[in-house]
N, C-alpha and C positions, 0 to 999 in steps of 0.2 A: 421691613423693606429689604429686598435682596439686591446686592450689588453685583454687576457683571465685571467689575474692575478687579481682576485677579493678578497673580504673579506674572503671567505672560504679558499682560498689558503694562505692568510696571517695567518689565525688562525692555519691551519695545520703546517705551517712553525714555528710559535711560540711554538706550542705544541711539535713539534719534537726537537726544540732547548732546551726546558725545560727538556724533557726526556733525552737528551744528557748530559746536565749539571748535572742532578740528577745522571746519570750513572757514570760520572767522579767523582762527589762528594762522591758517595758511595765507589768507589774503593779507593780513597784517605783516606776516613774515616776508611775503613777496614784495610788498611796497617798501619795506625797510631794508631789503637786501642791498648791501653796499656796492657789490661788484657788478650787479646786473644792470644792463643798459635799459633805457626806457622801453625800447622795442621788446626786449626780453621780458620785462615786467608785464607789459600789455599782453603778450602771448601767454604767459603763465596765468595771469588773471583770467583770461578768456578760457583757458583749459579748466581752471578750477570752477568757473561759473557754469561751463557746459557740463562738466562731469564732477560734481561737487565732492563726493566721497573719494572716488578713484583719483581725481586730479589733486586733491589735498594730500593723499597718501604718497603719490608719485612726487609731489613737490618736496615733501619732507625726506623721502628716501633718496631721490636723485637730484632734483633741481637746487635745493638749498646748498648742497655740498659744492656745486660749481659756482653758485652765485655769491658765495661768501669765502671762497678759497683765495689764498694769497693775500698780499697787502692791499689795503683799500686804495682806490684811485687817488692820484694827486689832485689837490684842490686848485 
């Protein structure tokens, strides 16, 4: 029996898995961001849902820095 599952398929599978983990991590990070308002969180979640890979990368590069900067809000 000959298998068509070669190294290229494994690489694609691993890249897909990494993108999925990044997507889930971004959603969790957005929800747990202490300085972000509810409206900001909703907008970021929508961005990540509409553009999963790009939105997740942008969140970790730009959004998370602003959502967690400074002191946490007073309770």
